[in-house]
N, C-alpha and C positions, 0 to 999 in steps of 0.2 A: 143586093147583099147587105146584111146588117152588121157584119163583122167590122167593117171599116168605121162606121160612126161610133160604135161601142169602143173600139180601140182608140179612136181619136179622143173621145170623152175621157177615157181612162188616163190617157197621156196628159190631158189638161189638168185633171184632178191631181195626179202625181206631181206635176210641175208646180202647182200652187202650194202643195205641202212641202216641197223641197226648198222653199224660201230660206234665206239665212235666218238663223236663230235670233231671237231678241238679244240685242247687245247687253242689256242688264242681266238677263238670265245667263248669258255666256260668261259675263264677268263674275257672277256669283258662283257658277260652277268652277271656274278657274280658281277662285279664292278657296273654295271648299277642297279642291284637289290639292292645292299647295299646302293648306293647313294639315290635311291628311298626310302628306309627305313629311312635314315637320314632325307630326306626332309619331310617325314610324321611323324617324331619324334617317330618312332617305334623301340624302343631300343631292343626289343626281336628279331625282324627280323634282324636288323643290326648286332647284336651279333652272330646270327646263321651263319654268313658268315666267322667268325673269326676262324683261325686255332687253334689247341690245344695249341701251344706255346703262342699265344696271350691270350688265355683264362687262361693259367697258370699265366700270368702277371696281368690280370684283371679278377678275378674269378667270377664276376657277371656282368650282363648286365648294371646295373646302373653305376658301376665304369668305365666300358668300355665306355659307352655313355658320361659320364662326361669328360673323357680323350679326346675323339674325339672332343667334343665341344670346349675344351680349346686349344688343341694343333694342331688340324687339321680343323680349321674353314672353309677353302676353300673347303675341301672335305665334311664336315658336311652339308654345305648349299652353294653349288656352284651357281653362276649366270648362267654360261654356261660352258659346258665342251665338249671336243672331244678327241677321242682316237688318240694318236700319234703312235710312233714306238712300236713294240713288238718283243719279242724274246723268243722262247721256247727252252729249253735245256733238255738234258737227256731224249730224246724221249717224251717230253711234261710233264715230272715230275715236272718241274718248269717253270713258265711263268713270264716274266717281261713285264709289260704293262705300257707304258707312257700315262698319262692323262693330257691334257692341259686344265687348268681351269682359268676362269675369275671369281673372287670372286664377291659377291654382292656389294663390295666396289669398283669394277672396276679394282682391282689389278690382275695381271696375275701370275699364279703359274704353276709349273710342279710337278705332283705327279707320282712317280714310284712305282707301286704295284708289290709285289712278291706274286704270286699265286702258291700254291703247291698241288700236287695230294696226297691225303691221302691213307692209306692202303686199304680202301674200294672202291677206285677209284674216290671218290668225290673230287672236288677242293675247297680249302679254302684260304682266304686271310691271308698270313703269315706276312705281314708287308707293310708299306707305308712310303716312303721317300718323303717329300715335299720340293720343292725348290722355292724361290721367283722370278720366271721368267717363261716365256712360250716359250722360245726358245728350239726347239727340238734339243738336243745334241746327241741323240742316247743312246742306252743302251747296 
C-alpha cells in the first residue's frame, strides 16, 4: 500500500515547516504590531507586548501608555520608520532590533529594542533605548 509512505512523507514536510519562526522576524513583527497599537491609541494592545519587567515598572496599561507618550514620542507616533540592523544572541533568547524613525516633526531618531523570549516561548519587548539621530551605528 502506498498511502502510508505518502502520509509519512507529508508529515515530515509539515513538521519541517512548523519550525519556530526566525527570532529577528518575530521581533520585527512584534515591534510593528506595537507601533500599530500606538498609532490607533490602543493602550491595551500596546501594553500586551511589554515584558514582565516593564509591566512591573508600569503596572497598568494607562500608566504605561502615558509614559510612552511622554518619553517615547517618536515611537508612539512615528512619521515613518524602517528596520535597521538586528542581532540575536543566546540562540534567539534575546534580540536587539534597531528601528530608524522619522518623527512627525521631521526629526530623525534611532530606537533600539530589546526583545526577550519568555519561558512560554513568546517574545515580549523588554526595553527601548531612543537616540536623537538616524545613523545606523550597529548594535
